[in-house]
C-alpha positions as CSV (number, residue, x, y, z in Angstrom):
1,X,15.1,69.2,-38.3
2,X,17.0,69.3,-35.0
3,X,20.6,68.0,-35.5
4,X,23.4,67.5,-33.1
5,X,27.1,66.8,-33.3
6,X,27.2,65.7,-29.7
7,X,27.7,62.0,-30.4
8,X,28.7,60.6,-27.1
9,X,28.5,56.9,-28.1
10,X,25.8,56.1,-25.6
11,X,25.8,52.3,-25.1
12,X,23.1,49.8,-26.0
13,X,22.5,48.9,-22.4
14,X,22.3,52.6,-21.3
15,X,19.7,53.2,-24.0
16,X,17.7,50.2,-22.8
17,X,18.0,51.4,-19.2
18,X,16.9,55.0,-20.1
19,X,13.9,53.6,-22.0
20,X,13.0,51.4,-19.1
21,X,13.8,53.9,-16.4
22,X,11.6,56.7,-17.8
23,X,8.6,54.4,-17.7
24,X,9.0,52.5,-14.4
25,X,7.4,55.3,-12.5
26,X,5.0,55.3,-9.5
27,X,2.2,53.4,-11.3
28,X,4.5,50.8,-12.8
29,X,6.8,50.0,-10.0
30,X,4.1,50.2,-7.4
31,X,2.2,47.4,-9.1
32,X,-0.9,49.5,-9.4
33,X,-0.8,49.6,-13.2
34,X,0.0,45.9,-13.4
35,X,-3.1,45.2,-11.3
36,X,-5.3,47.7,-13.0
37,X,-4.4,46.8,-16.6
38,X,-3.6,43.1,-16.3
39,X,-4.4,41.5,-12.9
40,X,-8.1,42.3,-12.9
41,X,-8.5,40.2,-16.0
42,X,-7.3,37.0,-14.4
43,X,-5.6,34.6,-16.8
44,X,-6.5,36.8,-19.7
45,X,-3.8,39.1,-18.2
46,X,-1.2,36.8,-19.6
47,X,-2.3,37.7,-23.1
48,X,-2.4,41.3,-22.1
49,X,1.2,41.2,-20.9
50,X,2.4,39.5,-24.2
51,X,0.6,42.2,-26.2
52,X,2.1,45.0,-24.1
53,X,5.7,43.5,-24.5
54,X,5.4,43.4,-28.2
55,X,4.1,46.9,-28.4
56,X,6.8,48.3,-26.1
57,X,9.5,46.7,-28.2
58,X,7.9,47.8,-31.4
59,X,7.4,51.4,-30.2
60,X,11.0,51.6,-29.1
61,X,12.3,50.3,-32.4
62,X,10.1,52.5,-34.5
63,X,11.0,55.7,-32.6
64,X,14.7,55.0,-32.7
65,X,14.6,54.2,-36.4
66,X,12.7,57.3,-37.4
67,X,15.0,59.5,-35.2
68,X,18.1,58.2,-37.0
69,X,16.7,58.3,-40.5
70,X,15.5,61.9,-40.1
71,X,18.3,62.9,-37.7
72,X,15.9,64.6,-35.3
73,X,14.6,64.3,-31.8
74,X,11.6,66.7,-32.5
75,X,8.5,64.9,-31.2
76,X,6.3,66.2,-34.0
77,X,8.7,65.0,-36.7
78,X,9.1,61.6,-35.0
79,X,5.3,61.1,-34.9
80,X,3.7,63.1,-37.7
81,X,4.0,61.7,-41.3
82,X,2.5,64.8,-42.9
83,X,4.6,67.9,-43.1
84,X,2.0,70.6,-42.4
85,X,2.7,73.3,-39.8
86,X,-0.9,73.1,-38.4
87,X,-0.8,69.4,-37.9
88,X,2.8,69.5,-36.5
89,X,1.7,72.0,-34.0
90,X,-1.4,69.9,-33.0
91,X,0.7,66.8,-32.5
92,X,3.3,68.7,-30.5
93,X,0.6,70.1,-28.2
94,X,-1.0,66.7,-27.8
95,X,2.4,65.1,-26.9
96,X,3.0,67.9,-24.3
97,X,-0.4,67.1,-22.8
98,X,0.5,63.4,-22.5
99,X,3.8,64.2,-20.9
100,X,2.3,66.6,-18.5
101,X,-0.4,64.1,-17.4
102,X,2.3,61.6,-16.6
103,X,4.2,64.3,-14.7
104,X,1.1,65.2,-12.7
105,X,0.4,61.5,-11.9
106,X,4.0,60.9,-10.7
107,X,3.9,64.1,-8.6
108,X,0.8,62.8,-7.0
109,X,2.4,59.4,-6.5
110,X,5.4,60.9,-4.8
111,X,3.3,62.8,-2.3
112,X,1.1,59.7,-1.5
113,X,4.2,57.6,-0.9
114,X,5.9,60.1,1.4
115,X,2.7,60.5,3.3
116,X,2.3,56.7,3.6
117,X,5.8,56.0,4.8
118,X,7.0,59.0,6.7
119,X,3.8,60.8,7.6
120,X,4.6,63.9,5.5
121,X,1.4,65.6,4.2
122,X,1.0,64.6,0.6
123,X,0.8,68.3,-0.4
124,X,4.3,68.8,0.9
125,X,5.7,65.5,-0.4
126,X,4.4,66.2,-3.9
127,X,6.0,69.6,-3.8
128,X,9.3,68.1,-2.9
129,X,9.4,65.6,-5.7
130,X,8.0,68.3,-8.1
131,X,10.9,70.6,-7.3
132,X,13.5,67.8,-7.6
133,X,12.2,66.8,-11.1
134,X,12.1,70.4,-12.4
135,X,15.7,71.2,-11.3
136,X,17.1,67.9,-12.7
137,X,15.2,68.4,-16.0
138,X,16.6,71.9,-16.4
139,X,20.1,70.3,-16.4
140,X,19.5,68.9,-19.9
141,X,19.9,65.4,-21.4
142,X,23.3,64.7,-19.8
143,X,21.9,65.4,-16.3
144,X,18.8,63.3,-16.9
145,X,20.5,60.3,-18.6
146,X,23.3,60.2,-16.1
147,X,20.9,60.0,-13.1
148,X,18.5,57.5,-14.9
149,X,21.5,55.4,-16.0
150,X,22.7,55.0,-12.4
151,X,19.4,54.5,-10.8
152,X,17.8,52.1,-13.3
153,X,19.8,49.0,-12.5
154,X,19.1,49.4,-8.8
155,X,15.4,49.9,-9.5
156,X,15.1,47.0,-11.9
157,X,16.9,44.7,-9.5
158,X,14.7,45.7,-6.6
159,X,11.5,45.4,-8.5
160,X,12.3,42.0,-10.0
161,X,13.8,40.4,-7.0
162,X,11.0,41.4,-4.6
163,X,8.4,40.6,-7.2
164,X,9.8,37.1,-7.8
165,X,10.0,36.6,-4.0
166,X,6.3,37.2,-3.7
167,X,5.5,34.9,-6.6
168,X,7.7,32.0,-5.3
169,X,6.3,32.3,-1.7
170,X,2.6,32.3,-2.9
171,X,2.4,29.6,-5.6
172,X,-1.2,28.6,-4.8
173,X,-2.5,32.2,-5.2
174,X,-0.6,32.5,-8.6
175,X,-2.1,29.2,-9.8
176,X,-5.6,30.4,-8.8
177,X,-5.6,33.7,-10.7
178,X,-9.1,34.8,-11.6
179,X,-10.9,37.9,-13.0
180,X,-11.9,40.8,-10.7
181,X,-13.8,44.1,-11.0
182,X,-12.2,46.1,-13.8
183,X,-12.4,49.9,-14.3
184,X,-15.4,51.0,-16.4
185,X,-13.0,52.8,-18.8
186,X,-10.7,49.7,-19.1
187,X,-13.0,46.7,-19.2
188,X,-11.3,44.3,-21.8
189,X,-7.8,43.1,-21.7
190,X,-6.8,43.8,-25.4
191,X,-7.8,47.5,-25.7
192,X,-6.6,48.0,-22.2
193,X,-3.2,46.6,-22.9
194,X,-2.9,48.8,-26.0
195,X,-4.1,51.9,-24.1
196,X,-1.6,51.1,-21.4
197,X,1.4,51.0,-23.7
198,X,-0.1,54.0,-25.6
199,X,-0.1,56.1,-22.5
200,X,3.3,55.0,-21.1
201,X,5.0,54.7,-24.4
202,X,4.0,58.1,-25.7
203,X,5.9,59.6,-22.7
204,X,9.1,57.8,-23.9
205,X,9.1,59.1,-27.5
206,X,11.0,62.3,-26.9
207,X,13.6,60.6,-24.6
208,X,14.2,57.8,-27.2
209,X,14.6,60.5,-29.8
210,X,17.3,62.1,-27.7
211,X,19.0,58.8,-27.2
212,X,19.2,58.4,-31.0
213,X,20.8,61.8,-31.3
214,X,23.4,61.0,-28.6
215,X,24.3,57.6,-30.1
216,X,27.0,57.0,-32.6
217,X,25.3,53.9,-34.1
218,X,21.8,53.3,-35.5
219,X,22.2,49.6,-34.9
220,X,23.2,50.2,-31.3
221,X,20.2,52.4,-30.7
222,X,17.7,50.0,-32.3
223,X,19.0,47.2,-30.1
224,X,18.8,49.3,-27.0
225,X,15.3,50.4,-27.7
226,X,14.1,46.9,-28.4
227,X,15.9,45.5,-25.4
228,X,14.3,48.2,-23.2
229,X,10.8,47.1,-24.5
230,X,11.5,43.4,-23.6
231,X,12.7,44.4,-20.1
232,X,9.5,46.4,-19.6
233,X,7.5,43.4,-20.7
234,X,9.3,41.2,-18.2
235,X,8.6,43.7,-15.4
236,X,4.9,43.7,-16.4
237,X,4.8,39.9,-16.2
238,X,6.4,39.7,-12.8
239,X,4.3,42.6,-11.3
240,X,1.2,41.1,-12.8
241,X,1.8,37.8,-11.0
242,X,3.0,39.4,-7.8
243,X,0.0,41.6,-7.4
244,X,-2.3,38.7,-8.1
245,X,-1.1,36.9,-4.9
246,X,-3.5,39.1,-2.9
247,X,-6.3,40.6,-5.1
248,X,-8.1,42.4,-2.3
249,X,-5.0,44.2,-1.2
250,X,-3.9,45.1,-4.7
251,X,-7.4,46.5,-5.5
252,X,-7.5,48.6,-2.3
253,X,-3.9,49.8,-2.1
254,X,-2.2,52.7,-3.9
255,X,1.1,50.9,-3.7
256,X,0.3,47.2,-3.7
257,X,3.8,45.9,-4.2
258,X,5.1,47.9,-1.2
259,X,2.2,46.7,1.0
260,X,2.6,43.1,-0.1
261,X,6.3,43.2,0.7
262,X,5.6,44.8,4.1
263,X,3.0,42.2,4.9
264,X,5.6,39.4,4.4
265,X,8.3,41.2,6.3
266,X,8.3,44.9,7.4
267,X,11.8,45.6,6.3
268,X,11.0,44.5,2.7
269,X,8.2,47.2,2.7
270,X,10.8,49.8,3.7
271,X,13.2,48.6,1.0
272,X,10.5,48.7,-1.6
273,X,9.4,52.2,-0.5
274,X,12.9,53.4,-1.4
275,X,12.7,51.6,-4.8
276,X,9.4,53.4,-5.4
277,X,10.8,56.8,-4.6
278,X,13.6,56.3,-7.0
279,X,11.1,55.1,-9.7
280,X,9.0,58.2,-9.2
281,X,12.0,60.5,-9.4
282,X,13.3,58.9,-12.6
283,X,10.1,58.8,-14.5
284,X,8.9,62.2,-13.4
285,X,12.2,63.8,-14.4
286,X,12.3,62.2,-17.8
287,X,8.7,63.0,-18.8
288,X,9.1,66.6,-17.6
289,X,12.4,66.8,-19.5
290,X,10.5,65.5,-22.6
291,X,8.1,68.4,-22.2
292,X,11.0,71.0,-22.0
293,X,12.6,69.7,-25.2
294,X,9.3,70.5,-27.1
295,X,9.5,74.1,-25.9
296,X,12.7,74.7,-27.8
297,X,14.2,78.2,-27.4
298,X,10.8,79.9,-26.9
299,X,10.8,83.3,-25.2
300,X,10.7,83.3,-21.4
301,X,11.4,79.5,-21.5
302,X,12.6,79.3,-17.9
303,X,9.5,81.1,-16.6
304,X,7.2,78.8,-18.6
305,X,9.0,75.7,-17.4
306,X,8.6,76.7,-13.7
307,X,5.0,77.9,-14.2
308,X,4.0,74.6,-15.9
309,X,5.9,72.5,-13.4
310,X,4.3,74.2,-10.4
311,X,0.9,74.1,-12.1
312,X,1.2,70.4,-12.5
313,X,1.8,70.1,-8.8
314,X,-1.6,71.8,-8.2
315,X,-3.3,69.3,-10.5
316,X,-1.5,66.4,-8.7
317,X,-3.7,67.0,-5.6
318,X,-6.5,65.1,-7.5
319,X,-4.8,62.0,-6.1
320,X,-2.6,59.1,-7.4
321,X,-5.2,56.3,-7.3
322,X,-7.8,58.5,-9.1
323,X,-5.2,59.2,-11.8
324,X,-4.4,55.6,-12.5
325,X,-8.0,54.4,-12.5
326,X,-9.7,57.2,-14.4
327,X,-7.2,59.4,-16.2
328,X,-4.6,56.9,-17.4
329,X,-7.0,54.7,-19.5
330,X,-8.6,57.8,-21.2
331,X,-5.3,59.3,-22.1
332,X,-4.1,55.9,-23.3
333,X,-7.1,55.5,-25.7
334,X,-6.5,59.0,-27.1
335,X,-2.8,58.2,-27.6
336,X,-3.8,55.4,-30.0
337,X,-4.0,58.2,-32.6
338,X,-0.3,59.0,-31.9
339,X,0.5,55.3,-32.4
340,X,-1.2,55.2,-35.7
341,X,0.5,58.3,-36.9
342,X,3.9,57.0,-35.9
343,X,3.4,53.7,-37.6
344,X,2.5,55.5,-40.8
345,X,5.5,57.8,-40.4
346,X,7.8,54.7,-39.8
347,X,6.6,53.1,-43.0
348,X,7.1,56.4,-44.9
349,X,10.6,56.9,-43.6
350,X,11.6,53.3,-44.3
351,X,10.5,53.7,-47.9
352,X,12.6,56.8,-48.2
């Protein structure tokens, strides 16, 4: 097991912000995920948001608890209840794939945003955010947690304030929420909500494990992880309602929240573009850092990190909207197996 004596006494609020910050990426803060996974189902989206909130809080609590009980941040040990080298290796590879899919999607989102707002070709914009994420992740946990901890409050405030503003100024549209065309791979609110948390939450497991290892109190970590889950649920709820104020725009746009704000007042759109760019950087850095932790001290580690990071950039050229609509749900459904394994592992660890 991976142990550490580096107990920095990371606070409950910082843990919650790190958990929240590593998931509020391009898809989340843009409102695209909220529309794709909740808004298209109309009023059934309310039930989806409640389910997602409970799952986020539960996942955070379970991961933090296992990490403390086993004194490890190793992803395979956090998830896998069966101590067999072959299965450990398989789970580790699967987790790396999930993390890298998130990294690719966020890289694509960064390029699409920069092209939309400043006219920079998305290939160049994606390369810029890719390099920024790799360099920050290479700085280790302290580098990542410090940046996420400072950016998260700004990001949360911007997302919530602008989302609430859209809801308050469009009460009739919110009251008239109805179902719309859903993706063929995400056609019912319940499995879609589970897959949504499965995809996003899986990316948070290694970071939550690191939080536990840098905390001086199990109680503090559990509170922080649970609080982070509730904050994520609140953000889902507000973004769900905000994107439902204009279904046609939310369906067509890669960044519906930004475009909705810009339609109300151009300056708001620019402010939200900054919020989105911060969100992309935070989430992209944390998921890529999660991948690097799984590598350990493997030979040629630095070369592998750079090769994988730049390879992810090439895959990102598939496009952000395509990733959210077609890849996210599939990866989310596959990650249900990870959920089941971690639940079994949690029960096993609690018995011990």
